[in-house]
C-alpha positions in Angstrom: 0.4 0.3 0.2 2.7 2.2 0.9 4.2 2.6 -2.8 0.8 3.7 -4.2 0.0 6.7 -1.6 2.0 9.1 -2.8 -0.1 9.3 -6.0 -3.4 9.4 -3.9 -5.3 12.8 -3.8 -6.8 14.1 -0.7 -10.1 12.7 -1.0 -8.8 9.1 -1.8 -6.1 9.1 1.2 -9.0 10.5 3.7 -11.4 7.7 2.4 -8.5 5.0 3.0 -7.5 6.7 6.0 -11.6 6.8 7.2 -10.9 2.8 6.2 -8.1 2.1 8.3 -9.7 3.9 11.5 -13.1 1.6 10.8 -10.7 -1.3 11.0 -9.0 -0.4 13.7 -12.4 0.1 16.0 -13.3 -3.2 14.6 -12.7 -6.3 17.6 -12.2 -8.5 14.3 -8.9 -7.4 13.5 -5.9 -9.5 15.1 -2.7 -7.6 16.2 -0.6 -8.3 13.2 -3.2 -6.9 10.9 -4.1 -4.3 13.5 -0.2 -3.1 13.3 0.0 -3.2 9.9 -3.2 -1.4 9.2 -2.1 1.0 11.9 1.1 1.6 9.9 -0.9 2.3 6.7 -3.0 4.7 8.8 -0.1 6.9 9.5 1.5 6.9 6.1 -2.1 8.1 5.0 -2.1 10.8 7.7 1.0 12.2 6.4 0.1 12.1 2.8 -3.2 14.1 3.5 -1.1 16.4 6.1 1.3 16.9 3.3 -1.0 17.6 0.5 -3.0 20.4 3.2 0.5 22.1 3.7 0.9 22.5 0.2 -2.7 23.8 -0.3 -1.9 26.3 2.5 1.4 27.2 0.9 -0.9 28.0 -2.5 -3.1 30.9 -0.9 -2.8 33.9 -1.5 -4.2 36.6 0.0 -6.1 39.5 -1.8 -4.6 42.8 -0.6 -6.3 45.6 -3.2 -6.3 46.2 -6.4 -4.2 48.2 -9.0 -5.0 51.1 -11.5 -6.9 48.8 -14.2 -8.9 47.1 -11.2 -7.1 43.4 -11.1 -6.8 42.3 -7.8 -3.3 42.5 -6.4 -2.5 39.3 -4.4 0.1 38.3 -2.3 1.8 35.0 -0.9 -0.2 33.3 2.8 2.4 33.6 4.9 1.5 30.9 7.5 4.8 31.3 9.8 3.7 32.1 13.4 5.2 35.1 15.0 7.1 33.0 17.2 8.7 31.6 14.6 9.4 34.7 12.2 10.8 36.2 15.8 13.0 33.1 16.2 13.8 33.1 12.8 14.9 36.9 13.2 16.7 36.0 16.4 14.8 39.0 17.5 12.5 39.7 21.1 9.1 39.3 20.5 6.8 42.4 19.2 4.8 43.5 21.3 2.3 44.7 18.7 -0.7 42.9 20.5 -0.6 44.4 23.7 -2.7 47.2 24.7 -1.7 50.2 26.7 -4.3 51.8 29.0 -4.2 55.3 30.4 -6.7 56.1 32.9 -8.0 59.1 33.8 -8.2 60.8 37.0 -10.4 59.1 39.8 -14.0 60.7 40.7 -14.6 61.3 44.4 -18.2 59.5 45.1 -19.6 62.9 45.2 -18.5 63.7 41.4 -20.4 60.5 40.2 -24.1 60.6 38.7 -27.1 60.7 40.5 -29.1 57.1 40.7 -31.8 58.7 38.8 -29.3 60.0 36.4 -28.6 57.4 33.4 -25.3 57.6 31.7 -26.3 56.0 28.3 
């Protein structure tokens, strides 16, 4: 089975993987056959993951339109921020951090009366 796995498309590999799972869940499968099916499942899972990774690399993001109205795209970067920071040997950026500045505290007498609505 290993020699044909590399030629399978995603749907075929997934169908075979589902078949392997059904076989492994069956109580009729012996130990030797279960180990063989498990190995097939690992190879099929790897094939599915490879196909998905390739598809992800091909995704293009729409970034706008040019002067003629044609879409402008850029490659999708699936690298995590942590991986990019590690590759650049830099510290993680603080872009996601919020800074909040509070105003001065008000005394209880400055607060609106109970009957007064804020919104």
